[in-house]
MOPAC internal coordinates of N, CA, C and O (Angstrom, degrees):
PM7 1SCF
backbone

  N    0.0000 0     0.00 0     0.00 0    0    0    0
  C    1.4431 1     0.00 0     0.00 0    1    0    0
  C    1.5223 1   111.17 1     0.00 0    2    1    0
  O    1.2310 1   124.06 1   -54.85 1    3    2    1
  N    1.2371 1   109.82 1   125.15 1    3    2    1
  C    1.4354 1   116.02 1  -178.59 1    5    3    2
  C    1.5172 1   109.96 1   -96.12 1    6    5    3
  O    1.2310 1   120.48 1   -44.65 1    7    6    5
  N    1.2886 1   116.70 1   135.35 1    7    6    5
  C    1.4550 1   120.38 1  -179.42 1    9    7    6
  C    1.5244 1   106.59 1   -90.37 1   10    9    7
  O    1.2310 1   122.83 1   -57.25 1   11   10    9
  N    1.2494 1   112.17 1   122.75 1   11   10    9
  C    1.4515 1   118.75 1   179.12 1   13   11   10
  C    1.5308 1   107.70 1   -93.10 1   14   13   11
  O    1.2310 1   121.71 1   -66.44 1   15   14   13
  N    1.3235 1   114.33 1   113.56 1   15   14   13
  C    1.4541 1   119.42 1  -177.02 1   17   15   14
  C    1.5281 1   112.79 1   -64.94 1   18   17   15
  O    1.2310 1   121.47 1   148.56 1   19   18   17
  N    1.2830 1   114.79 1   -31.44 1   19   18   17
  C    1.4626 1   119.02 1   179.86 1   21   19   18
  C    1.5312 1   109.09 1   -65.93 1   22   21   19
  O    1.2310 1   120.32 1   137.70 1   23   22   21
  N    1.3099 1   117.00 1   -42.30 1   23   22   21
  C    1.4689 1   120.62 1   178.72 1   25   23   22
  C    1.5299 1   110.90 1   -65.36 1   26   25   23
  O    1.2310 1   120.61 1   139.90 1   27   26   25
  N    1.3185 1   116.44 1   -40.10 1   27   26   25
  C    1.4698 1   120.17 1   179.22 1   29   27   26
  C    1.5278 1   109.58 1   -65.18 1   30   29   27
  O    1.2310 1   120.19 1   134.67 1   31   30   29
  N    1.3104 1   117.25 1   -45.33 1   31   30   29
  C    1.4647 1   121.06 1  -179.74 1   33   31   30
  C    1.5287 1   109.23 1   -64.04 1   34   33   31
  O    1.2310 1   120.69 1   137.51 1   35   34   33
  N    1.3274 1   116.29 1   -42.49 1   35   34   33
  C    1.4589 1   120.27 1   178.95 1   37   35   34
  C    1.5234 1   109.98 1   -63.38 1   38   37   35
  O    1.2310 1   120.35 1   135.86 1   39   38   37
  N    1.3155 1   116.93 1   -44.14 1   39   38   37
  C    1.4592 1   120.98 1   178.37 1   41   39   38
  C    1.5233 1   110.81 1   -62.40 1   42   41   39
  O    1.2310 1   120.76 1   137.06 1   43   42   41
  N    1.3415 1   116.15 1   -42.94 1   43   42   41
  C    1.4620 1   120.18 1   179.17 1   45   43   42
  C    1.5309 1   111.33 1   -64.10 1   46   45   43
  O    1.2310 1   120.23 1   134.15 1   47   46   45
  N    1.3183 1   117.17 1   -45.85 1   47   46   45
  C    1.4647 1   121.32 1   179.64 1   49   47   46
  C    1.5278 1   111.20 1   -65.64 1   50   49   47
  O    1.2310 1   120.76 1   142.91 1   51   50   49
  N    1.3231 1   116.16 1   -37.09 1   51   50   49
  C    1.4690 1   119.46 1   178.60 1   53   51   50
  C    1.5236 1   110.57 1   -65.41 1   54   53   51
  O    1.2310 1   120.66 1   136.11 1   55   54   53
  N    1.3270 1   116.35 1   -43.89 1   55   54   53
  C    1.4619 1   120.29 1   179.45 1   57   55   54
  C    1.5314 1   109.88 1   -65.39 1   58   57   55
  O    1.2310 1   120.07 1   137.34 1   59   58   57
  N    1.3139 1   117.48 1   -42.66 1   59   58   57
  C    1.4638 1   121.08 1   179.54 1   61   59   58
  C    1.5235 1   110.17 1   -64.59 1   62   61   59
  O    1.2310 1   120.54 1   138.04 1   63   62   61
  N    1.3274 1   116.57 1   -41.96 1   63   62   61
  C    1.4628 1   121.31 1   178.65 1   65   63   62
  C    1.5279 1   111.31 1   -64.26 1   66   65   63
  O    1.2310 1   121.42 1   138.32 1   67   66   65
  N    1.3457 1   114.89 1   -41.68 1   67   66   65
  C    1.4718 1   119.52 1   179.11 1   69   67   66
  C    1.5257 1   110.34 1   -61.30 1   70   69   67
  O    1.2310 1   120.46 1   133.59 1   71   70   69
  N    1.3368 1   116.72 1   -46.41 1   71   70   69
  C    1.4649 1   120.09 1   179.35 1   73   71   70
  C    1.5225 1   111.67 1   -66.29 1   74   73   71
  O    1.2310 1   121.04 1   143.73 1   75   74   73
  N    1.3243 1   115.61 1   -36.27 1   75   74   73
  C    1.4644 1   119.05 1   177.52 1   77   75   74
  C    1.5331 1   109.38 1   -64.81 1   78   77   75
  O    1.2310 1   120.57 1   139.66 1   79   78   77
  N    1.3447 1   116.52 1   -40.34 1   79   78   77
  C    1.4698 1   120.47 1   177.97 1   81   79   78
  C    1.5246 1   110.51 1   -62.74 1   82   81   79
  O    1.2310 1   120.12 1   135.78 1   83   82   81
  N    1.3345 1   117.38 1   -44.22 1   83   82   81
  C    1.4658 1   121.19 1   179.01 1   85   83   82
  C    1.5282 1   110.05 1   -63.87 1   86   85   83
  O    1.2310 1   120.96 1   138.66 1   87   86   85
  N    1.3427 1   115.76 1   -41.34 1   87   86   85
  C    1.4610 1   119.82 1   178.68 1   89   87   86
  C    1.5301 1   110.78 1   -62.25 1   90   89   87
  O    1.2310 1   119.57 1   136.64 1   91   90   89
  N    1.3188 1   118.43 1   -43.36 1   91   90   89
  C    1.4663 1   122.31 1   178.89 1   93   91   90
  C    1.5251 1   110.88 1   -65.02 1   94   93   91
  O    1.2310 1   120.63 1   139.13 1   95   94   93
  N    1.3390 1   116.40 1   -40.87 1   95   94   93
  C    1.4670 1   119.71 1   179.31 1   97   95   94
  C    1.5317 1   110.44 1   -63.13 1   98   97   95
  O    1.2310 1   120.59 1   135.55 1   99   98   97
  N    1.3210 1   116.48 1   -44.45 1   99   98   97
  C    1.4662 1   120.62 1   178.51 1  101   99   98
  C    1.5270 1   110.99 1   -64.87 1  102  101   99
  O    1.2310 1   120.48 1   139.50 1  103  102  101
  N    1.3352 1   116.69 1   -40.50 1  103  102  101
  C    1.4592 1   120.54 1   178.97 1  105  103  102
  C    1.5296 1   110.40 1   -64.68 1  106  105  103
  O    1.2310 1   120.49 1   136.97 1  107  106  105
  N    1.3426 1   116.67 1   -43.03 1  107  106  105
  C    1.4617 1   120.90 1   178.49 1  109  107  106
  C    1.5272 1   110.77 1   -61.41 1  110  109  107
  O    1.2310 1   120.99 1   135.32 1  111  110  109
  N    1.3282 1   115.71 1   -44.68 1  111  110  109
  C    1.4730 1   120.56 1  -179.92 1  113  111  110
  C    1.5288 1   110.74 1   -63.64 1  114  113  111
  O    1.2310 1   120.55 1   137.64 1  115  114  113
  N    1.3278 1   116.55 1   -42.36 1  115  114  113
  C    1.4618 1   121.27 1   179.73 1  117  115  114
  C    1.5264 1   110.43 1   -64.92 1  118  117  115
  O    1.2310 1   120.33 1   135.81 1  119  118  117
  N    1.3418 1   116.97 1   -44.19 1  119  118  117
  C    1.4629 1   120.23 1   178.56 1  121  119  118
  C    1.5264 1   111.16 1   -63.87 1  122  121  119
  O    1.2310 1   120.50 1   141.97 1  123  122  121
  N    1.3263 1   116.64 1   -38.03 1  123  122  121
  C    1.4695 1   120.86 1   178.39 1  125  123  122
  C    1.5273 1   110.23 1   -63.42 1  126  125  123
  O    1.2310 1   120.67 1   135.78 1  127  126  125
  N    1.3233 1   116.32 1   -44.22 1  127  126  125
  C    1.4685 1   119.77 1   177.61 1  129  127  126
  C    1.5257 1   111.19 1   -64.14 1  130  129  127
  O    1.2310 1   120.66 1   139.48 1  131  130  129
  N    1.3312 1   116.35 1   -40.52 1  131  130  129
  C    1.4548 1   120.75 1  -179.99 1  133  131  130
  C    1.5313 1   110.40 1   -63.42 1  134  133  131
  O    1.2310 1   120.37 1   134.85 1  135  134  133
  N    1.3338 1   116.90 1   -45.15 1  135  134  133
  C    1.4639 1   119.90 1   178.25 1  137  135  134
  C    1.5170 1   111.40 1   -63.12 1  138  137  135
  O    1.2310 1   120.53 1   140.67 1  139  138  137
  N    1.3226 1   116.58 1   -39.33 1  139  138  137
  C    1.4633 1   120.37 1   178.27 1  141  139  138
  C    1.5282 1   110.42 1   -64.12 1  142  141  139
  O    1.2310 1   120.64 1   137.98 1  143  142  141
  N    1.3245 1   116.39 1   -42.02 1  143  142  141
  C    1.4685 1   120.38 1   178.61 1  145  143  142
  C    1.5268 1   110.82 1   -65.84 1  146  145  143
  O    1.2310 1   120.48 1   138.75 1  147  146  145
  N    1.3409 1   116.68 1   -41.25 1  147  146  145
  C    1.4664 1   119.93 1   178.21 1  149  147  146
  C    1.5216 1   110.84 1   -63.90 1  150  149  147
  O    1.2310 1   120.31 1   139.04 1  151  150  149
  N    1.3262 1   117.02 1   -40.96 1  151  150  149
  C    1.4662 1   121.21 1   177.97 1  153  151  150
  C    1.5254 1   110.03 1   -63.22 1  154  153  151
  O    1.2310 1   120.66 1   136.23 1  155  154  153
  N    1.3286 1   116.34 1   -43.77 1  155  154  153
  C    1.4627 1   120.00 1   176.63 1  157  155  154
  C    1.5089 1   112.06 1   -60.78 1  158  157  155
  O    1.2310 1   120.72 1   140.82 1  159  158  157
  N    1.3356 1   116.24 1   -39.18 1  159  158  157
  C    1.4623 1   120.93 1   178.34 1  161  159  158
  C    1.5215 1   110.98 1   -65.42 1  162  161  159
  O    1.2310 1   120.66 1   138.38 1  163  162  161
  N    1.3353 1   116.34 1   -41.62 1  163  162  161
  C    1.4670 1   120.19 1   178.57 1  165  163  162
  C    1.5268 1   109.91 1   -63.48 1  166  165  163
  O    1.2310 1   120.36 1   135.95 1  167  166  165
  N    1.3357 1   116.92 1   -44.05 1  167  166  165
  C    1.4727 1   120.27 1   178.36 1  169  167  166
  C    1.5224 1   110.81 1   -62.57 1  170  169  167
  O    1.2310 1   120.29 1   137.67 1  171  170  169
  N    1.3266 1   117.05 1   -42.33 1  171  170  169
  C    1.4674 1   120.30 1   179.28 1  173  171  170
  C    1.5276 1   110.38 1   -63.16 1  174  173  171
  O    1.2310 1   120.67 1   137.93 1  175  174  173
  N    1.3237 1   116.32 1   -42.07 1  175  174  173
  C    1.4698 1   119.80 1   178.97 1  177  175  174
  C    1.5202 1   110.62 1   -65.37 1  178  177  175
  O    1.2310 1   120.64 1   137.46 1  179  178  177
  N    1.3341 1   116.38 1   -42.54 1  179  178  177
  C    1.4686 1   119.82 1   179.44 1  181  179  178
  C    1.5295 1   110.24 1   -64.05 1  182  181  179
  O    1.2310 1   120.12 1   137.01 1  183  182  181
  N    1.3131 1   117.37 1   -42.99 1  183  182  181
  C    1.4687 1   120.27 1   178.32 1  185  183  182
  C    1.5165 1   111.01 1   -63.65 1  186  185  183
  O    1.2310 1   120.52 1   140.41 1  187  186  185
  N    1.3162 1   116.60 1   -39.59 1  187  186  185
  C    1.4637 1   120.45 1   177.20 1  189  187  186
  C    1.5188 1   110.46 1   -62.37 1  190  189  187
  O    1.2310 1   120.49 1   137.66 1  191  190  189
  N    1.3254 1   116.67 1   -42.34 1  191  190  189
  C    1.4637 1   120.74 1   179.41 1  193  191  190
  C    1.5233 1   110.61 1   -66.00 1  194  193  191
  O    1.2310 1   120.41 1   141.17 1  195  194  193
  N    1.3220 1   116.82 1   -38.83 1  195  194  193
  C    1.4737 1   120.51 1   178.29 1  197  195  194
  C    1.5258 1   110.05 1   -62.77 1  198  197  195
  O    1.2310 1   120.56 1   134.84 1  199  198  197
  N    1.3222 1   116.54 1   -45.16 1  199  198  197
  C    1.4618 1   120.54 1   179.30 1  201  199  198
  C    1.5292 1   110.34 1   -62.69 1  202  201  199
  O    1.2310 1   120.56 1   137.10 1  203  202  201
  N    1.3193 1   116.54 1   -42.90 1  203  202  201
  C    1.4682 1   120.51 1   178.70 1  205  203  202
  C    1.5255 1   110.43 1   -61.45 1  206  205  203
  O    1.2310 1   120.61 1   135.30 1  207  206  205
  N    1.3330 1   116.43 1   -44.70 1  207  206  205
  C    1.4649 1   119.76 1   178.97 1  209  207  206
  C    1.5213 1   111.25 1   -62.37 1  210  209  207
  O    1.2310 1   119.90 1   137.72 1  211  210  209
  N    1.3250 1   117.79 1   -42.28 1  211  210  209
  C    1.4680 1   121.02 1   178.59 1  213  211  210
  C    1.5229 1   110.84 1   -62.36 1  214  213  211
  O    1.2310 1   120.68 1   139.97 1  215  214  213
  N    1.3382 1   116.31 1   -40.03 1  215  214  213
  C    1.4586 1   119.41 1   179.86 1  217  215  214
  C    1.5307 1   110.43 1   -65.20 1  218  217  215
  O    1.2310 1   120.31 1   136.42 1  219  218  217
  N    1.3225 1   117.01 1   -43.58 1  219  218  217
  C    1.4677 1   120.29 1   178.76 1  221  219  218
  C    1.5241 1   110.37 1   -63.89 1  222  221  219
  O    1.2310 1   120.37 1   136.45 1  223  222  221
  N    1.3221 1   116.89 1   -43.55 1  223  222  221
  C    1.4664 1   120.80 1   178.93 1  225  223  222
  C    1.5208 1   110.62 1   -62.08 1  226  225  223
  O    1.2310 1   120.97 1   139.00 1  227  226  225
  N    1.3334 1   115.74 1   -41.00 1  227  226  225
  C    1.4588 1   120.58 1   179.69 1  229  227  226
  C    1.5283 1   110.86 1   -64.03 1  230  229  227
  O    1.2310 1   120.16 1   137.20 1  231  230  229
  N    1.3188 1   117.30 1   -42.80 1  231  230  229
  C    1.4622 1   120.74 1   178.74 1  233  231  230
  C    1.5241 1   110.85 1   -62.95 1  234  233  231
  O    1.2310 1   120.62 1   135.51 1  235  234  233
  N    1.3298 1   116.43 1   -44.49 1  235  234  233
  C    1.4593 1   119.64 1   179.57 1  237  235  234
  C    1.5221 1   110.84 1   -64.95 1  238  237  235
  O    1.2310 1   120.56 1   142.30 1  239  238  237
  N    1.3165 1   116.54 1   -37.70 1  239  238  237
  C    1.4574 1   120.37 1   178.14 1  241  239  238
  C    1.5252 1   110.35 1   -65.32 1  242  241  239
  O    1.2310 1   119.96 1   137.66 1  243  242  241
  N    1.3213 1   117.68 1   -42.34 1  243  242  241
  C    1.4615 1   120.86 1   177.47 1  245  243  242
  C    1.5250 1   111.20 1   -61.97 1  246  245  243
  O    1.2310 1   120.56 1   137.79 1  247  246  245
  N    1.3370 1   116.54 1   -42.21 1  247  246  245
  C    1.4664 1   119.89 1   177.44 1  249  247  246
  C    1.5209 1   110.39 1   -61.34 1  250  249  247
  O    1.2310 1   120.68 1   136.31 1  251  250  249
  N    1.3100 1   116.30 1   -43.69 1  251  250  249
  C    1.4706 1   120.74 1  -179.80 1  253  251  250
  C    1.5254 1   110.69 1   -64.10 1  254  253  251
  O    1.2310 1   120.38 1   140.55 1  255  254  253
  N    1.3297 1   116.88 1   -39.45 1  255  254  253
  C    1.4701 1   120.53 1   178.77 1  257  255  254
  C    1.5249 1   109.87 1   -64.00 1  258  257  255
  O    1.2310 1   120.24 1   135.42 1  259  258  257
  N    1.3387 1   117.15 1   -44.58 1  259  258  257
  C    1.4677 1   120.29 1   178.26 1  261  259  258
  C    1.5250 1   110.73 1   -61.26 1  262  261  259
  O    1.2310 1   121.08 1   138.42 1  263  262  261
  N    1.3185 1   115.53 1   -41.58 1  263  262  261
  C    1.4655 1   120.33 1   179.21 1  265  263  262
  C    1.5311 1   110.19 1   -61.88 1  266  265  263
  O    1.2310 1   120.69 1   134.74 1  267  266  265
  N    1.3180 1   116.28 1   -45.26 1  267  266  265
  C    1.4649 1   120.14 1   179.91 1  269  267  266
  C    1.5246 1   111.97 1   -67.78 1  270  269  267
  O    1.2310 1   120.64 1   144.50 1  271  270  269
  N    1.3367 1   116.38 1   -35.50 1  271  270  269
  C    1.4663 1   119.23 1   177.54 1  273  271  270
  C    1.5248 1   110.46 1   -64.29 1  274  273  271
  O    1.2310 1   120.32 1   139.36 1  275  274  273
  N    1.3343 1   116.99 1   -40.64 1  275  274  273
  C    1.4697 1   119.07 1   179.21 1  277  275  274
  C    1.5269 1   110.10 1   -66.76 1  278  277  275
  O    1.2310 1   120.39 1   141.80 1  279  278  277
  N    1.3393 1   116.86 1   -38.20 1  279  278  277
  C    1.4613 1   119.19 1   176.64 1  281  279  278
  C    1.5168 1   110.96 1   -65.89 1  282  281  279
  O    1.2310 1   120.60 1   142.67 1  283  282  281
  N    1.3275 1   116.46 1   -37.33 1  283  282  281
  C    1.4687 1   120.04 1   178.48 1  285  283  282
  C    1.5265 1   109.97 1   -63.30 1  286  285  283
  O    1.2310 1   119.89 1   140.35 1  287  286  285
  N    1.3303 1   117.82 1   -39.65 1  287  286  285
  C    1.4610 1   121.07 1   177.71 1  289  287  286
  C    1.5297 1   110.38 1   -64.26 1  290  289  287
  O    1.2310 1   120.93 1   139.38 1  291  290  289
  N    1.3335 1   115.83 1   -40.62 1  291  290  289
  C    1.4641 1   119.09 1   178.20 1  293  291  290
  C    1.5317 1   110.09 1   -62.62 1  294  293  291
  O    1.2310 1   120.86 1   136.20 1  295  294  293
  N    1.3290 1   115.96 1   -43.80 1  295  294  293
  C    1.4652 1   119.62 1   179.55 1  297  295  294
  C    1.5263 1   111.17 1   -65.21 1  298  297  295
  O    1.2310 1   120.37 1   142.06 1  299  298  297
  N    1.3352 1   116.90 1   -37.94 1  299  298  297
  C    1.4630 1   119.61 1   178.18 1  301  299  298
  C    1.5188 1   110.82 1   -62.26 1  302  301  299
  O    1.2310 1   120.67 1   136.80 1  303  302  301
  N    1.3332 1   116.32 1   -43.20 1  303  302  301
  C    1.4737 1   118.59 1   178.87 1  305  303  302
  C    1.5213 1   110.39 1   -67.07 1  306  305  303
  O    1.2310 1   120.27 1   141.07 1  307  306  305
  N    1.3244 1   117.09 1   -38.93 1  307  306  305
  C    1.4574 1   120.53 1   177.22 1  309  307  306
  C    1.5333 1   110.94 1   -63.14 1  310  309  307
  O    1.2310 1   120.31 1   137.26 1  311  310  309
  N    1.3128 1   117.02 1   -42.74 1  311  310  309
  C    1.4658 1   121.47 1   178.56 1  313  311  310
  C    1.5264 1   110.11 1   -63.28 1  314  313  311
  O    1.2310 1   120.64 1   138.56 1  315  314  313
  N    1.3270 1   116.38 1   -41.44 1  315  314  313
  C    1.4709 1   119.82 1   179.16 1  317  315  314
  C    1.5279 1   110.24 1   -63.47 1  318  317  315
  O    1.2310 1   120.22 1   137.54 1  319  318  317
  N    1.3373 1   117.19 1   -42.46 1  319  318  317
  C    1.4726 1   120.42 1   177.81 1  321  319  318
  C    1.5247 1   110.33 1   -62.47 1  322  321  319
  O    1.2310 1   120.38 1   138.28 1  323  322  321
  N    1.3283 1   116.88 1   -41.72 1  323  322  321
  C    1.4609 1   120.67 1   178.94 1  325  323  322
  C    1.5276 1   110.80 1   -64.40 1  326  325  323
  O    1.2310 1   121.03 1   140.51 1  327  326  325
  N    1.3324 1   115.63 1   -39.49 1  327  326  325
  C    1.4668 1   120.45 1   178.69 1  329  327  326
  C    1.5333 1   110.56 1   -61.78 1  330  329  327
  O    1.2310 1   120.71 1   135.34 1  331  330  329
  N    1.3371 1   116.25 1   -44.66 1  331  330  329
  C    1.4632 1   120.26 1   177.87 1  333  331  330
  C    1.5260 1   110.72 1   -63.83 1  334  333  331
  O    1.2310 1   120.58 1   137.73 1  335  334  333
  N    1.3192 1   116.50 1   -42.27 1  335  334  333
  C    1.4659 1   120.72 1   179.14 1  337  335  334
  C    1.5273 1   110.71 1   -62.78 1  338  337  335
  O    1.2310 1   120.34 1   139.24 1  339  338  337
  N    1.3351 1   116.95 1   -40.76 1  339  338  337
  C    1.4753 1   120.74 1   177.86 1  341  339  338
  C    1.5214 1   110.17 1   -62.64 1  342  341  339
  O    1.2310 1   120.78 1   137.53 1  343  342  341
  N    1.3349 1   116.12 1   -42.47 1  343  342  341
  C    1.4691 1   120.12 1   177.64 1  345  343  342
  C    1.5136 1   111.55 1   -59.58 1  346  345  343
  O    1.2310 1   120.61 1   135.42 1  347  346  345
  N    1.3503 1   116.44 1   -44.58 1  347  346  345
  C    1.4685 1   120.51 1   178.57 1  349  347  346
  C    1.5312 1   111.00 1   -62.90 1  350  349  347
  O    1.2310 1   120.80 1   139.15 1  351  350  349
  N    1.3329 1   116.07 1   -40.85 1  351  350  349
  C    1.4616 1   119.86 1  -179.24 1  353  351  350
  C    1.5325 1   110.84 1   -68.17 1  354  353  351
  O    1.2310 1   120.23 1   143.17 1  355  354  353
  N    1.3335 1   117.17 1   -36.83 1  355  354  353
  C    1.4646 1   119.76 1   177.38 1  357  355  354
  C    1.5312 1   110.37 1   -63.80 1  358  357  355
  O    1.2310 1   120.61 1   139.20 1  359  358  357
  N    1.3446 1   116.44 1   -40.80 1  359  358  357
  C    1.4684 1   119.83 1   176.89 1  361  359  358
  C    1.5215 1   110.43 1   -62.60 1  362  361  359
  O    1.2310 1   120.91 1   136.73 1  363  362  361
  N    1.3295 1   115.87 1   -43.27 1  363  362  361
  C    1.4580 1   120.55 1   179.74 1  365  363  362
  C    1.5358 1   110.26 1   -64.13 1  366  365  363
  O    1.2310 1   120.05 1   138.91 1  367  366  365
  N    1.3419 1   117.51 1   -41.09 1  367  366  365
  C    1.4705 1   121.37 1   177.87 1  369  367  366
  C    1.5230 1   110.22 1   -62.98 1  370  369  367
  O    1.2310 1   120.38 1   137.57 1  371  370  369
  N    1.3322 1   116.87 1   -42.43 1  371  370  369
  C    1.4652 1   120.61 1   178.77 1  373  371  370
  C    1.5311 1   110.81 1   -61.92 1  374  373  371
  O    1.2310 1   121.18 1   137.51 1  375  374  373
  N    1.3420 1   115.36 1   -42.49 1  375  374  373
  C    1.4679 1   117.35 1   179.40 1  377  375  374
  C    1.5300 1   110.65 1   -66.66 1  378  377  375
  O    1.2310 1   120.26 1   141.94 1  379  378  377
  N    1.3396 1   117.11 1   -38.06 1  379  378  377
  C    1.4608 1   120.15 1   177.37 1  381  379  378
  C    1.5303 1   111.36 1   -66.19 1  382  381  379
  O    1.2310 1   120.38 1   141.45 1  383  382  381
  N    1.3277 1   116.87 1   -38.55 1  383  382  381
  C    1.4654 1   119.84 1   177.50 1  385  383  382
  C    1.5270 1   110.89 1   -64.99 1  386  385  383
  O    1.2310 1   120.53 1   139.56 1  387  386  385
  N    1.3294 1   116.60 1   -40.44 1  387  386  385
  C    1.4743 1   119.33 1   177.12 1  389  387  386
  C    1.5181 1   110.21 1   -63.54 1  390  389  387
  O    1.2310 1   120.50 1   134.61 1  391  390  389
  N    1.3239 1   116.65 1   -45.39 1  391  390  389
  C    1.4576 1   121.10 1   178.84 1  393  391  390
  C    1.5273 1   110.23 1   -61.49 1  394  393  391
  O    1.2310 1   120.60 1   138.67 1  395  394  393
  N    1.3452 1   116.47 1   -41.33 1  395  394  393
  C    1.4603 1   121.10 1   178.18 1  397  395  394
  C    1.5264 1   110.75 1   -63.12 1  398  397  395
  O    1.2310 1   120.71 1   138.54 1  399  398  397
  N    1.3528 1   116.24 1   -41.46 1  399  398  397
  C    1.4689 1   120.08 1   178.48 1  401  399  398
  C    1.5212 1   109.95 1   -63.72 1  402  401  399
  O    1.2310 1   120.22 1   138.30 1  403  402  401
  N    1.3442 1   117.18 1   -41.70 1  403  402  401
  C    1.4665 1   120.74 1   178.72 1  405  403  402
  C    1.5381 1   110.69 1   -62.17 1  406  405  403
  O    1.2310 1   121.03 1   136.42 1  407  406  405
  N    1.3282 1   115.64 1   -43.58 1  407  406  405
  C    1.4610 1   119.67 1   179.08 1  409  407  406
  C    1.5305 1   110.83 1   -65.03 1  410  409  407
  O    1.2310 1   120.67 1   140.85 1  411  410  409
  N    1.3390 1   116.32 1   -39.15 1  411  410  409
  C    1.4707 1   119.49 1   177.27 1  413  411  410
  C    1.5144 1   110.58 1   -62.56 1  414  413  411
  O    1.2310 1   119.95 1   138.66 1  415  414  413
  N    1.3168 1   117.70 1   -41.34 1  415  414  413
  C    1.4621 1   121.65 1   177.43 1  417  415  414
  C    1.5310 1   111.21 1   -63.34 1  418  417  415
  O    1.2310 1   120.88 1   137.81 1  419  418  417
  N    1.3172 1   115.92 1   -42.19 1  419  418  417
  C    1.4593 1   119.59 1   178.58 1  421  419  418
  C    1.5269 1   111.00 1   -63.07 1  422  421  419
  O    1.2310 1   120.72 1   139.63 1  423  422  421
  N    1.3388 1   116.23 1   -40.37 1  423  422  421
  C    1.4672 1   120.02 1   178.82 1  425  423  422
  C    1.5227 1   109.42 1   -64.33 1  426  425  423
  O    1.2310 1   120.25 1   136.68 1  427  426  425
  N    1.3231 1   117.13 1   -43.32 1  427  426  425
  C    1.4639 1   120.18 1   179.67 1  429  427  426
  C    1.5273 1   110.75 1   -63.69 1  430  429  427
  O    1.2310 1   120.14 1   141.06 1  431  430  429
  N    1.3211 1   117.34 1   -38.94 1  431  430  429
  C    1.4655 1   120.59 1   177.65 1  433  431  430
  C    1.5250 1   110.45 1   -65.13 1  434  433  431
  O    1.2310 1   120.50 1   137.23 1  435  434  433
  N    1.3131 1   116.65 1   -42.77 1  435  434  433
  C    1.4654 1   119.71 1   178.81 1  437  435  434
  C    1.5279 1   110.45 1   -63.56 1  438  437  435
  O    1.2310 1   120.16 1   139.79 1  439  438  437
  N    1.3070 1   117.31 1   -40.21 1  439  438  437
  C    1.4679 1   120.88 1  -179.85 1  441  439  438
  C    1.5245 1   109.31 1   -67.64 1  442  441  439
  O    1.2310 1   120.81 1   136.74 1  443  442  441
  N    1.3388 1   116.06 1   -43.26 1  443  442  441
  C    1.4831 1   118.35 1  -178.99 1  445  443  442
  C    1.5215 1   111.08 1   -69.77 1  446  445  443
  O    1.2310 1   119.50 1   148.10 1  447  446  445
  N    1.3337 1   118.56 1   -31.90 1  447  446  445
  C    1.4634 1   120.76 1   177.59 1  449  447  446
  C    1.5300 1   111.08 1   -72.58 1  450  449  447
  O    1.2310 1   119.21 1   147.90 1  451  450  449
  N    1.2849 1   119.12 1   -32.10 1  451  450  449
  C    1.4469 1   122.62 1   179.35 1  453  451  450
  C    1.5159 1   110.55 1   -73.35 1  454  453  451
  O    1.2310 1   120.97 1   147.91 1  455  454  453
  N    1.2397 1   115.76 1   -32.09 1  455  454  453
  C    1.4473 1   118.25 1  -174.98 1  457  455  454
  C    1.4735 1   111.31 1   -79.45 1  458  457  455
  O    1.2310 1   120.10 1   180.00 1  459  458  457

């Protein structure tokens, strides 16, 4: 049996090429999985950041609402005080108008008595 060097070299190169192909396929698959995992990690991190931002925004909004509610209560009490003050002033104006009418009547009586 004669050993054909060309066949041996061809067999060796074919086996090396086959293993290189398998190695590349495995490397490609591994890199694809790694990229997919990294993408998933980025999405998870982004979603976590979005949730954190929403929570912070919600807390600030709640604080602002409480602040505005307390101001609204202050304004309501101020409006009520103003309403009471207006009522008192209207009573005082009415009493002054009555007094003015009485004085006008007295003046008219004095004028009519003099004449």
